[in-house]
N, C-alpha and C positions, 0 to 999 in steps of 0.2 A: 366842584369849584376849584379844588386844588389842582386837578389835572389841567383845567383851562388856564389857570394862572401859570403853571409850569410851562405849558405850551407857548404862552405869550412871552414869558421870560426867555425861553430858548430862542425865539425869533429875534427879540431885542438884543440878545447876546451876540447873535450872528451879525446884526447890523452894527453893533459896537466894534466887532472885529473888522468888518468891511470899512468902516469909517475911522479906523484907528489912525491912519496917516492923513486923514482929510482935515479940513479946516475946523476951527473951533465951533463954528455955527452948527455943523453937522453933529458933532459930539454933544453939544448942548441940547440939540433937538432930541436926539436919541435918549439921552439921560433924563430929559424932562418928561418924555413919554413914559419912560420906565418908572419914574417917581409917581406920576399921575396914575399909572396903572396899579402900582402898589397901593396907593391910597384908596383908589376906587374899589379894589378887591377887598381891602380891609374893611371899608365901610359896608360893602355888600355882605360880607361874612358876619359882621356884627348885627346887621338887620336880620339876617336869617336866624342867627343863634338867639338873639334877644327879642324875637317877635312876640313872645308871650311873657306876661308878668303874672305870677312868678314863672321863671323859666321852666320849671318842672311841668307846667301845664301843657307843654309841647308833646310830651309822651304820656301824660296822665290827664286826659281831657276832663275828668270828673272833678278835678281840683278847682276851687273858686279862683277866679282871676279873669283876665281878658287877653285876647290875642289880636294882632293886626289881621285884617282880611287877607286871605291867601292871594287873591288876584293882584292887589296893590303891592304886596310883598314881592311877588315874582316879576312884576313890571319893573320895580326898582333894581332887582337883581339882574 
């Protein structure tokens, strides 16, 4: 997940350099996509990390608790 996020940030950084001298609409578009991507990846990371309650159930399946179904979790991701 971190690698994918870094890859997307690198591309958006390139676009920010390309549109550095362009109009405000281009800069706003690139910055908006950057913010939306950051929020999306943050939400996805939280879903993956917090899919089990208690969180320790992710690596200790014998603990009492519940987890989100894996299929739905990865569709969101």
